[in-house]
MDAnalysis code that builds the backbone (N, CA, C; Angstrom):
import MDAnalysis as mda
import numpy as np

u = mda.Universe.empty(591, n_residues=197, atom_resindex=np.repeat(np.arange(197), 3), trajectory=True)
u.add_TopologyAttr("name", ["N", "CA", "C"] * 197)
u.add_TopologyAttr("resid", np.arange(1, 198))
u.add_TopologyAttr("resname", ["UNK", "UNK", "UNK", "UNK", "UNK", "UNK", "UNK", "UNK", "UNK", "UNK", "UNK", "UNK", "UNK", "UNK", "UNK", "UNK", "UNK", "UNK", "UNK", "UNK", "UNK", "UNK", "UNK", "UNK", "UNK", "UNK", "UNK", "UNK", "UNK", "UNK", "UNK", "UNK", "UNK", "UNK", "UNK", "UNK", "UNK", "UNK", "UNK", "UNK", "UNK", "UNK", "UNK", "UNK", "UNK", "UNK", "UNK", "UNK", "UNK", "UNK", "UNK", "UNK", "UNK", "UNK", "UNK", "UNK", "UNK", "UNK", "UNK", "UNK", "UNK", "UNK", "UNK", "UNK", "UNK", "UNK", "UNK", "UNK", "UNK", "UNK", "UNK", "UNK", "UNK", "UNK", "UNK", "UNK", "UNK", "UNK", "UNK", "UNK", "UNK", "UNK", "UNK", "UNK", "UNK", "UNK", "UNK", "UNK", "UNK", "UNK", "UNK", "UNK", "UNK", "UNK", "UNK", "UNK", "UNK", "UNK", "UNK", "UNK", "UNK", "UNK", "UNK", "UNK", "UNK", "UNK", "UNK", "UNK", "UNK", "UNK", "UNK", "UNK", "UNK", "UNK", "UNK", "UNK", "UNK", "UNK", "UNK", "UNK", "UNK", "UNK", "UNK", "UNK", "UNK", "UNK", "UNK", "UNK", "UNK", "UNK", "UNK", "UNK", "UNK", "UNK", "UNK", "UNK", "UNK", "UNK", "UNK", "UNK", "UNK", "UNK", "UNK", "UNK", "UNK", "UNK", "UNK", "UNK", "UNK", "UNK", "UNK", "UNK", "UNK", "UNK", "UNK", "UNK", "UNK", "UNK", "UNK", "UNK", "UNK", "UNK", "UNK", "UNK", "UNK", "UNK", "UNK", "UNK", "UNK", "UNK", "UNK", "UNK", "UNK", "UNK", "UNK", "UNK", "UNK", "UNK", "UNK", "UNK", "UNK", "UNK", "UNK", "UNK", "UNK", "UNK", "UNK", "UNK", "UNK", "UNK", "UNK", "UNK", "UNK", "UNK", "UNK", "UNK", "UNK"])
u.atoms.positions = np.array([
    [-49.163, 4.236, -2.674],
    [-50.372, 4.866, -3.196],
    [-51.105, 3.964, -4.177],
    [-50.331, 3.297, -5.075],
    [-50.955, 2.400, -6.040],
    [-51.686, 1.260, -5.350],
    [-51.081, 0.730, -4.287],
    [-51.722, -0.381, -3.579],
    [-52.972, 0.085, -2.828],
    [-52.959, 1.310, -2.348],
    [-54.161, 1.865, -1.726],
    [-55.267, 2.011, -2.765],
    [-54.908, 2.472, -3.951],
    [-55.893, 2.671, -5.019],
    [-56.453, 1.350, -5.501],
    [-55.578, 0.378, -5.728],
    [-56.029, -0.905, -6.261],
    [-56.902, -1.659, -5.257],
    [-56.753, -1.338, -3.955],
    [-57.571, -2.001, -2.929],
    [-59.056, -1.721, -3.117],
    [-59.398, -0.574, -3.724],
    [-60.807, -0.238, -3.954],
    [-61.451, -1.146, -4.997],
    [-60.634, -1.923, -5.711],
    [-61.178, -2.857, -6.685],
    [-61.098, -4.299, -6.242],
    [-60.728, -4.526, -4.978],
    [-60.598, -5.886, -4.473],
    [-61.969, -6.484, -4.168],
    [-62.103, -7.782, -4.400],
    [-63.375, -8.470, -4.149],
    [-63.803, -8.380, -2.693],
    [-62.829, -8.315, -1.781],
    [-63.161, -8.217, -0.360],
    [-63.892, -6.915, -0.044],
    [-63.696, -5.895, -0.879],
    [-64.403, -4.626, -0.722],
    [-65.688, -4.616, -1.548],
    [-65.606, -5.106, -2.782],
    [-66.727, -4.991, -3.704],
    [-67.859, -5.979, -3.417],
    [-67.542, -7.136, -2.849],
    [-68.619, -8.084, -2.512],
    [-69.569, -7.522, -1.452],
    [-69.067, -6.952, -0.345],
    [-69.997, -6.330, 0.615],
    [-70.786, -5.171, -0.004],
    [-70.154, -4.380, -0.886],
    [-70.883, -3.299, -1.550],
    [-71.976, -3.856, -2.456],
    [-71.677, -4.962, -3.140],
    [-72.684, -5.616, -3.984],
    [-73.890, -6.030, -3.155],
    [-73.627, -6.577, -1.968],
    [-74.709, -6.987, -1.079],
    [-75.501, -5.778, -0.578],
    [-74.816, -4.696, -0.227],
    [-75.506, -3.486, 0.229],
    [-76.416, -2.921, -0.863],
    [-75.913, -2.903, -2.094],
    [-76.729, -2.414, -3.218],
    [-77.936, -3.318, -3.417],
    [-77.724, -4.627, -3.322],
    [-78.825, -5.579, -3.454],
    [-79.902, -5.310, -2.406],
    [-79.490, -5.103, -1.161],
    [-80.452, -4.842, -0.087],
    [-81.181, -3.520, -0.305],
    [-80.454, -2.498, -0.770],
    [-81.086, -1.203, -1.024],
    [-82.103, -1.314, -2.152],
    [-81.733, -2.015, -3.223],
    [-82.658, -2.186, -4.346],
    [-83.909, -2.954, -3.921],
    [-83.722, -3.988, -3.118],
    [-84.880, -4.752, -2.631],
    [-85.773, -3.888, -1.751],
    [-85.157, -2.981, -0.979],
    [-85.922, -2.119, -0.074],
    [-86.742, -1.088, -0.831],
    [-86.131, -0.432, -1.822],
    [-86.827, 0.667, -2.504],
    [-87.619, 0.214, -3.722],
    [-87.196, -0.892, -4.353],
    [-87.838, -1.277, -5.605],
    [-88.514, -2.627, -5.603],
    [-88.231, -3.427, -4.576],
    [-88.847, -4.748, -4.520],
    [-88.024, -5.813, -5.225],
    [-88.706, -6.853, -5.641],
    [-88.021, -8.040, -6.140],
    [-87.331, -7.833, -7.487],
    [-87.998, -7.119, -8.427],
    [-87.463, -7.049, -9.792],
    [-86.080, -6.401, -9.868],
    [-85.868, -5.192, -9.352],
    [-84.522, -4.618, -9.457],
    [-83.466, -5.412, -8.693],
    [-83.860, -6.016, -7.574],
    [-82.907, -6.824, -6.815],
    [-82.479, -8.046, -7.625],
    [-83.449, -8.706, -8.262],
    [-83.114, -9.859, -9.103],
    [-82.316, -9.438, -10.332],
    [-82.609, -8.247, -10.861],
    [-81.848, -7.734, -12.004],
    [-80.391, -7.515, -11.616],
    [-80.164, -6.981, -10.401],
    [-78.795, -6.775, -9.920],
    [-78.071, -8.116, -9.771],
    [-78.772, -9.107, -9.227],
    [-78.179, -10.442, -9.089],
    [-77.873, -11.054, -10.448],
    [-78.775, -10.845, -11.420],
    [-78.551, -11.385, -12.762],
    [-77.333, -10.738, -13.405],
    [-77.204, -9.420, -13.275],
    [-76.046, -8.734, -13.811],
    [-74.764, -9.217, -13.170],
    [-74.803, -9.403, -11.856],
    [-73.646, -9.925, -11.125],
    [-73.287, -11.321, -11.616],
    [-74.288, -12.187, -11.753],
    [-74.043, -13.563, -12.177],
    [-73.440, -13.618, -13.575],
    [-73.948, -12.780, -14.483],
    [-73.458, -12.789, -15.860],
    [-72.049, -12.199, -15.940],
    [-71.884, -10.985, -15.425],
    [-70.604, -10.294, -15.568],
    [-69.511, -10.851, -14.684],
    [-69.749, -10.874, -13.380],
    [-68.714, -11.302, -12.442],
    [-68.568, -12.824, -12.470],
    [-69.673, -13.512, -12.740],
    [-69.583, -14.966, -12.890],
    [-68.689, -15.352, -14.056],
    [-68.813, -14.633, -15.183],
    [-67.978, -14.920, -16.354],
    [-66.507, -14.626, -16.056],
    [-66.243, -13.516, -15.358],
    [-64.859, -13.195, -14.992],
    [-64.274, -14.299, -14.119],
    [-65.045, -14.758, -13.148],
    [-64.569, -15.795, -12.232],
    [-64.245, -17.088, -12.964],
    [-65.147, -17.510, -13.857],
    [-64.919, -18.751, -14.605],
    [-63.715, -18.624, -15.536],
    [-63.593, -17.475, -16.201],
    [-62.452, -17.286, -17.099],
    [-61.138, -17.196, -16.332],
    [-61.189, -16.603, -15.145],
    [-59.994, -16.578, -14.302],
    [-59.556, -18.002, -13.963],
    [-60.515, -18.821, -13.515],
    [-60.205, -20.202, -13.151],
    [-59.618, -20.959, -14.340],
    [-60.131, -20.648, -15.532],
    [-59.640, -21.336, -16.726],
    [-58.252, -20.842, -17.133],
    [-58.101, -19.525, -17.309],
    [-56.849, -18.986, -17.855],
    [-55.686, -19.064, -16.877],
    [-55.955, -19.151, -15.576],
    [-54.852, -19.333, -14.638],
    [-54.165, -20.674, -14.856],
    [-54.902, -21.631, -15.445],
    [-54.329, -22.943, -15.731],
    [-54.062, -23.152, -17.213],
    [-54.737, -22.393, -18.068],
    [-54.553, -22.503, -19.520],
    [-54.319, -21.120, -20.105],
    [-53.190, -20.482, -19.771],
    [-52.948, -19.119, -20.257],
    [-52.682, -19.082, -21.764],
    [-52.834, -17.896, -22.336],
    [-52.476, -17.661, -23.734],
    [-51.335, -16.631, -23.744],
    [-50.101, -17.079, -23.516],
    [-48.991, -16.133, -23.368],
    [-48.753, -15.281, -24.605],
    [-49.054, -15.806, -25.804],
    [-48.852, -15.030, -27.031],
    [-49.759, -13.807, -27.069],
    [-50.890, -13.890, -26.368],
    [-51.827, -12.760, -26.302],
    [-51.733, -12.016, -24.971],
    [-50.746, -12.358, -24.153],
    [-50.590, -11.776, -22.807],
    [-51.855, -11.939, -21.987],
    [-52.482, -13.114, -22.116],
    [-53.739, -13.373, -21.416],
    [-53.537, -14.520, -20.437],
    [-53.405, -14.172, -19.165],
    [-53.234, -15.165, -18.107],
    [-54.394, -15.156, -17.122],
    [-55.108, -14.030, -17.026],
    [-56.218, -13.921, -16.087],
    [-56.924, -12.585, -16.327],
    [-58.216, -12.601, -16.741],
    [-58.926, -11.325, -16.916],
    [-58.985, -10.569, -15.590],
    [-58.925, -9.265, -15.652],
    [-58.851, -8.470, -14.424],
    [-60.189, -8.407, -13.703],
    [-60.244, -9.063, -12.550],
    [-61.431, -8.984, -11.711],
    [-61.575, -7.613, -11.081],
    [-60.446, -6.983, -10.714],
    [-60.494, -5.644, -10.141],
    [-61.170, -4.667, -11.096],
    [-60.748, -4.703, -12.374],
    [-61.294, -3.762, -13.352],
    [-62.760, -4.065, -13.660],
    [-63.071, -5.339, -13.906],
    [-64.437, -5.703, -14.259],
    [-65.426, -5.535, -13.122],
    [-65.035, -5.972, -11.937],
    [-65.914, -5.869, -10.771],
    [-66.105, -4.395, -10.391],
    [-65.036, -3.597, -10.514],
    [-65.145, -2.166, -10.229],
    [-66.109, -1.495, -11.190],
    [-66.010, -1.860, -12.467],
    [-66.915, -1.258, -13.447],
    [-68.363, -1.603, -13.121],
    [-68.602, -2.847, -12.746],
    [-69.968, -3.265, -12.421],
    [-70.500, -2.532, -11.193],
    [-69.730, -2.509, -10.119],
    [-70.209, -1.931, -8.859],
    [-70.243, -0.405, -8.915],
    [-69.104, 0.219, -9.259],
    [-69.060, 1.684, -9.266],
    [-69.882, 2.253, -10.420],
    [-69.939, 1.508, -11.534],
    [-70.827, 1.914, -12.622],
    [-72.279, 1.841, -12.191],
    [-72.636, 0.777, -11.472],
    [-74.006, 0.655, -10.957],
    [-74.346, 1.765, -9.980],
    [-73.397, 2.090, -9.113],
    [-73.608, 3.176, -8.155],
    [-73.830, 4.504, -8.885],
    [-73.038, 4.755, -9.942],
    [-73.193, 6.018, -10.680],
    [-74.546, 6.088, -11.372],
    [-75.025, 4.970, -11.917],
    [-76.329, 4.970, -12.574],
    [-77.456, 5.181, -11.565],
    [-77.328, 4.560, -10.402],
    [-78.362, 4.724, -9.377],
    [-78.334, 6.131, -8.773],
    [-77.138, 6.698, -8.654],
    [-77.007, 8.048, -8.101],
    [-77.523, 9.095, -9.081],
    [-77.246, 8.871, -10.372],
    [-77.593, 9.878, -11.372],
    [-79.041, 9.862, -11.825],
    [-79.765, 8.784, -11.554],
    [-81.142, 8.712, -12.050],
    [-81.987, 9.804, -11.408],
    [-82.974, 10.260, -12.128],
    [-83.891, 11.329, -11.706],
    [-83.159, 12.624, -11.361],
    [-81.953, 12.798, -11.892],
    [-81.212, 14.045, -11.732],
    [-81.170, 14.754, -13.087],
    [-80.816, 16.035, -13.105],
    [-80.642, 16.717, -14.391],
    [-79.595, 16.012, -15.246],
    [-79.755, 16.121, -16.562],
    [-78.871, 15.413, -17.480],
    [-77.407, 15.760, -17.239],
    [-77.108, 17.039, -17.019],
    [-75.714, 17.442, -16.843],
    [-75.106, 16.787, -15.607],
    [-75.919, 16.650, -14.538],
    [-75.413, 16.035, -13.318],
    [-75.222, 14.533, -13.500],
    [-76.129, 13.911, -14.245],
    [-75.967, 12.488, -14.548],
    [-74.664, 12.237, -15.304],
    [-74.394, 13.097, -16.286],
    [-73.172, 12.952, -17.079],
    [-71.920, 13.154, -16.223],
    [-71.976, 14.098, -15.292],
    [-70.841, 14.334, -14.396],
    [-70.595, 13.119, -13.515],
    [-71.678, 12.563, -12.960],
    [-71.550, 11.390, -12.079],
    [-70.982, 10.202, -12.845],
    [-71.493, 9.975, -14.055],
    [-71.007, 8.857, -14.866],
    [-69.547, 9.073, -15.255],
    [-69.183, 10.316, -15.614],
    [-67.793, 10.621, -15.970],
    [-66.860, 10.370, -14.788],
    [-67.298, 10.733, -13.582],
    [-66.485, 10.488, -12.383],
    [-66.299, 8.995, -12.153],
    [-67.371, 8.206, -12.364],
    [-67.276, 6.757, -12.188],
    [-66.332, 6.147, -13.212],
    [-66.422, 6.608, -14.467],
    [-65.531, 6.103, -15.516],
    [-64.077, 6.405, -15.155],
    [-63.822, 7.627, -14.712],
    [-62.463, 8.017, -14.326],
    [-61.953, 7.153, -13.173],
    [-62.808, 6.902, -12.181],
    [-62.445, 6.094, -11.012],
    [-62.115, 4.657, -11.415],
    [-62.944, 4.082, -12.278],
    [-62.702, 2.708, -12.733],
    [-61.416, 2.633, -13.549],
    [-61.188, 3.622, -14.408],
    [-59.953, 3.641, -15.197],
    [-58.719, 3.790, -14.310],
    [-58.842, 4.560, -13.223],
    [-57.730, 4.683, -12.280],
    [-57.410, 3.335, -11.633],
    [-58.458, 2.629, -11.215],
    [-58.253, 1.305, -10.605],
    [-57.624, 0.356, -11.616],
    [-58.127, 0.380, -12.864],
    [-57.558, -0.476, -13.907],
    [-56.095, -0.114, -14.163],
    [-55.799, 1.186, -14.224],
    [-54.414, 1.623, -14.446],
    [-53.502, 1.149, -13.311],
    [-54.021, 1.165, -12.081],
    [-53.201, 0.712, -10.950],
    [-52.830, -0.755, -11.102],
    [-53.732, -1.558, -11.669],
    [-53.425, -2.971, -11.886],
    [-52.304, -3.136, -12.927],
    [-52.363, -2.287, -13.961],
    [-51.330, -2.329, -14.992],
    [-49.996, -1.831, -14.433],
    [-50.045, -0.744, -13.666],
    [-48.825, -0.159, -13.114],
    [-48.151, -1.094, -12.108],
    [-48.953, -1.908, -11.435],
    [-48.402, -2.877, -10.490],
    [-47.987, -4.180, -11.177],
    [-48.108, -4.225, -12.507],
    [-47.752, -5.410, -13.303],
    [-48.601, -6.625, -12.926],
    [-49.840, -6.360, -12.497],
    [-50.735, -7.464, -12.148],
    [-51.493, -7.974, -13.368],
    [-51.687, -7.099, -14.373],
    [-52.444, -7.481, -15.568],
    [-51.910, -6.766, -16.794],
    [-52.129, -7.401, -17.943],
    [-51.817, -6.774, -19.223],
    [-53.014, -5.930, -19.676],
    [-52.805, -5.150, -20.727],
    [-53.885, -4.315, -21.259],
    [-55.067, -5.175, -21.702],
    [-54.780, -6.280, -22.397],
    [-55.873, -7.126, -22.890],
    [-56.660, -7.741, -21.731],
    [-55.993, -8.067, -20.634],
    [-56.687, -8.612, -19.461],
    [-57.579, -7.553, -18.815],
    [-57.118, -6.314, -18.809],
    [-57.940, -5.217, -18.273],
    [-59.155, -4.976, -19.151],
    [-58.947, -4.965, -20.474],
    [-60.055, -4.734, -21.399],
    [-61.085, -5.848, -21.294],
    [-60.615, -7.100, -21.239],
    [-61.537, -8.235, -21.132],
    [-62.341, -8.158, -19.839],
    [-61.672, -7.858, -18.726],
    [-62.387, -7.737, -17.460],
    [-63.441, -6.640, -17.499],
    [-63.073, -5.474, -18.052],
    [-64.031, -4.360, -18.108],
    [-65.184, -4.649, -19.063],
    [-64.909, -5.366, -20.154],
    [-65.995, -5.737, -21.069],
    [-67.012, -6.626, -20.371],
    [-66.532, -7.594, -19.600],
    [-67.447, -8.499, -18.901],
    [-68.211, -7.769, -17.798],
    [-67.529, -6.863, -17.083],
    [-68.225, -6.055, -16.085],
    [-69.289, -5.186, -16.716],
    [-68.990, -4.621, -17.912],
    [-69.957, -3.790, -18.619],
    [-71.162, -4.606, -19.072],
    [-70.922, -5.832, -19.512],
    [-72.040, -6.703, -19.917],
    [-72.955, -6.962, -18.729],
    [-72.364, -7.217, -17.555],
    [-73.179, -7.411, -16.354],
    [-74.012, -6.183, -16.032],
    [-73.429, -5.007, -16.205],
    [-74.145, -3.755, -15.935],
    [-75.283, -3.551, -16.930],
    [-75.053, -3.897, -18.197],
    [-76.110, -3.799, -19.217],
    [-77.267, -4.728, -18.876],
    [-76.954, -5.929, -18.414],
    [-78.000, -6.875, -18.004],
    [-78.841, -6.276, -16.878],
    [-78.184, -5.668, -15.892],
    [-78.903, -5.042, -14.783],
    [-79.824, -3.938, -15.281],
    [-79.310, -3.040, -16.115],
    [-80.108, -1.917, -16.618],
    [-81.290, -2.413, -17.449],
    [-81.051, -3.453, -18.256],
    [-82.102, -3.970, -19.126],
    [-83.234, -4.632, -18.351],
    [-82.910, -5.193, -17.196],
    [-83.914, -5.974, -16.458],
    [-84.528, -5.255, -15.263],
    [-83.948, -4.143, -14.813],
    [-84.340, -3.581, -13.519],
    [-85.719, -2.953, -13.483],
    [-86.215, -2.444, -14.601],
    [-87.506, -1.757, -14.602],
    [-87.381, -0.381, -13.951],
    [-88.521, 0.214, -13.640],
    [-88.541, 1.540, -13.024],
    [-88.307, 1.446, -11.519],
    [-87.561, 2.419, -11.002],
    [-87.326, 2.508, -9.565],
    [-88.027, 3.749, -9.019],
    [-88.482, 3.705, -7.772],
    [-89.082, 4.902, -7.178],
    [-88.072, 6.045, -7.126],
    [-88.571, 7.269, -7.088],
    [-87.686, 8.438, -7.042],
    [-87.150, 8.641, -5.631],
    [-86.344, 7.700, -5.208],
    [-85.740, 7.761, -3.890],
    [-84.236, 7.890, -4.070],
    [-83.639, 8.906, -3.464],
    [-82.225, 9.166, -3.698],
    [-81.353, 8.033, -3.169],
    [-80.357, 7.698, -3.982],
    [-79.402, 6.656, -3.603],
    [-78.467, 7.219, -2.533],
    [-78.223, 6.489, -1.441],
    [-77.378, 7.002, -0.346],
    [-75.889, 6.938, -0.679],
    [-75.455, 7.837, -1.578],
    [-74.081, 7.814, -2.071],
    [-73.055, 7.983, -0.952],
    [-73.322, 8.895, -0.022],
    [-72.351, 9.132, 1.052],
    [-72.210, 7.902, 1.948],
    [-73.315, 7.197, 2.163],
    [-73.261, 5.967, 2.952],
    [-72.361, 4.942, 2.277],
    [-72.509, 4.784, 0.967],
    [-71.708, 3.804, 0.244],
    [-70.260, 4.243, 0.135],
    [-70.034, 5.549, -0.031],
    [-68.665, 6.051, -0.054],
    [-67.972, 5.813, 1.270],
    [-68.686, 6.065, 2.367],
    [-68.123, 5.815, 3.693],
    [-67.873, 4.349, 3.936],
    [-68.820, 3.502, 3.518],
    [-68.659, 2.056, 3.699],
    [-67.457, 1.538, 2.916],
    [-67.294, 2.039, 1.684],
    [-66.156, 1.618, 0.863],
    [-64.831, 1.991, 1.521],
    [-64.748, 3.229, 1.978],
    [-63.508, 3.701, 2.612],
    [-63.199, 2.906, 3.872],
    [-64.217, 2.654, 4.684],
    [-64.006, 1.887, 5.918],
    [-63.552, 0.463, 5.613],
    [-64.139, -0.144, 4.579],
    [-63.742, -1.499, 4.201],
    [-62.280, -1.543, 3.771],
    [-61.883, -0.557, 2.957],
    [-60.491, -0.523, 2.496],
    [-59.537, -0.332, 3.670],
    [-59.876, 0.584, 4.554],
    [-59.014, 0.835, 5.713],
    [-58.929, -0.386, 6.618],
    [-60.069, -1.052, 6.825],
    [-60.095, -2.205, 7.718],
    [-59.349, -3.396, 7.133],
    [-59.530, -3.619, 5.828],
    [-58.968, -4.822, 5.210],
    [-57.536, -4.652, 4.732],
    [-57.180, -3.430, 4.353],
    [-55.884, -3.250, 3.712],
    [-54.978, -2.276, 4.447],
    [-55.378, -1.896, 5.643],
    [-54.497, -1.060, 6.451],
    [-53.406, -1.913, 7.067],
    [-53.663, -2.484, 8.245],
    [-52.640, -3.303, 8.894],
    [-52.563, -4.727, 8.363],
    [-53.581, -5.146, 7.591],
    [-53.623, -6.541, 7.144],
    [-53.133, -6.668, 5.708],
    [-52.816, -7.879, 5.315],
    [-52.435, -8.141, 3.935],
    [-53.695, -8.244, 3.095],
    [-53.604, -7.894, 1.792],
    [-54.776, -7.996, 0.928],
    [-55.306, -9.429, 0.866],
    [-56.621, -9.547, 0.820],
    [-57.234, -10.857, 0.673],
    [-57.195, -11.240, -0.806],
    [-56.679, -12.410, -1.103],
    [-56.520, -12.817, -2.498],
    [-57.377, -14.044, -2.777],
    [-58.052, -14.011, -3.914],
    [-58.875, -15.146, -4.320],
    [-58.262, -15.887, -5.509],
    [-57.114, -15.365, -6.014],
    [-56.495, -15.964, -7.191],
    [-56.089, -17.415, -6.941],
    [-55.515, -17.698, -5.758],
    [-55.048, -19.058, -5.495],
    [-56.220, -20.030, -5.424],
    [-57.345, -19.584, -4.850],
    [-58.541, -20.435, -4.802],
    [-59.045, -20.726, -6.209],
    [-59.080, -19.685, -7.073],
    [-59.541, -19.878, -8.444],
    [-58.583, -20.762, -9.229],
    [-57.291, -20.622, -8.950],
    [-56.310, -21.477, -9.633],
    [-56.531, -22.945, -9.278],
    [-56.815, -23.210, -8.003],
    [-57.078, -24.595, -7.589],
    [-58.360, -25.116, -8.229],
    [-59.389, -24.251, -8.305],
    [-60.638, -24.646, -8.948],
    [-60.399, -24.971, -10.419],
    [-59.652, -24.098, -11.093],
    [-59.355, -24.336, -12.502],
    [-58.534, -25.588, -12.719],
    [-57.645, -25.896, -11.777],
    [-56.812, -27.091, -11.892],
    [-57.658, -28.363, -11.873],
    [-58.810, -28.304, -11.191],
    [-59.714, -29.455, -11.169],
    [-60.504, -29.584, -12.465],
    [-60.753, -28.437, -13.128],
    [-61.612, -28.432, -14.302],
    [-60.831, -28.618, -15.597],
    [-59.701, -27.931, -15.728],
    [-59.015, -27.868, -17.017],
    [-58.515, -29.205, -17.566],
    [-58.155, -30.193, -16.738],
    [-57.731, -31.479, -17.346],
    [-58.806, -32.131, -18.198],
    [-60.068, -31.762, -17.997],
    [-61.146, -32.354, -18.771],
    [-61.393, -31.596, -20.078],
    [-60.660, -30.500, -20.318],
    [-60.879, -29.689, -21.508],
    [-59.789, -29.989, -22.526],
    [-60.160, -30.634, -23.667],
    [-59.144, -31.061, -24.634],
    [-58.451, -29.898, -25.334],
    [-59.073, -28.699, -25.394],
    [-58.463, -27.571, -26.098],
    [-57.535, -26.763, -25.203],
    [-57.324, -27.205, -23.978],
    [-56.380, -26.533, -23.098],
    [-55.012, -27.186, -23.257],
    [-53.998, -26.357, -23.544],
    [-52.651, -26.909, -23.754],
    [-52.079, -27.539, -22.507],
    [-52.628, -27.120, -21.311],
    [-52.127, -27.691, -20.066],
    [-52.827, -28.993, -19.717],
    [-53.876, -29.329, -20.456],
    [-54.638, -30.530, -20.143],
    [-53.851, -31.765, -20.564],
    [-54.164, -32.852, -19.891],
    [-53.530, -34.110, -20.232],
    [-52.142, -34.198, -19.705],
])
C-alpha cells in the first residue's frame, strides 16, 4: 500500500501532469499563465533537482540530509497547483475544502516516503518548502484566468492511469542514479564539499 501511495509522487507521474497543466493553462489563459507555470516549475522543481544532485554526492549526515524529497516537493507543486486551479471562482468554503484535501494528499505522500525510509523529516520539509516556493512563483505571476472550470476528473483519471501503467507490472522509474552521476561531475569543483578533491 505504501508503495502504491508513494507512486503518486514519482516524477514519471508528475512530469506528464505538469505538461497537461501547462497545455490547459495555455489553452484557457494564453501565454502568461503558461509561462508562470513554467517559471514556478523551474524555480521549485529545478532547485530540488540541483540540490539532489549536490547532496547525493555531498551529504550532511549530522543533519540527516542526503537528498531533498522530490516526491514531497513535486507533489506539493503539482497537486497544490491543481487544488488552486480547481478551487478558483468557487465559494470560499469549497476552496478551503479542496485545498485541505490537497494538503492531506501531499502529507500522505510525504509520510509514505518517511515510512519507507526513503527520506528523513528534514529532507521532506526541505522538498516541500521548495515545492511551495515554486507554487508561490506561479500564483504571483499567473494573472487572471478566465472562469473556465478546471477538468479535475480528467486529471484524476490521468494520474491513476499513469500510476497503474508505470507501477503496476513494472518497476518504479528512478531518477536518483542519474542525478547522482550528474552531481558526481559537478561536486569535485566545489571546494566546500567534503567529498570534493
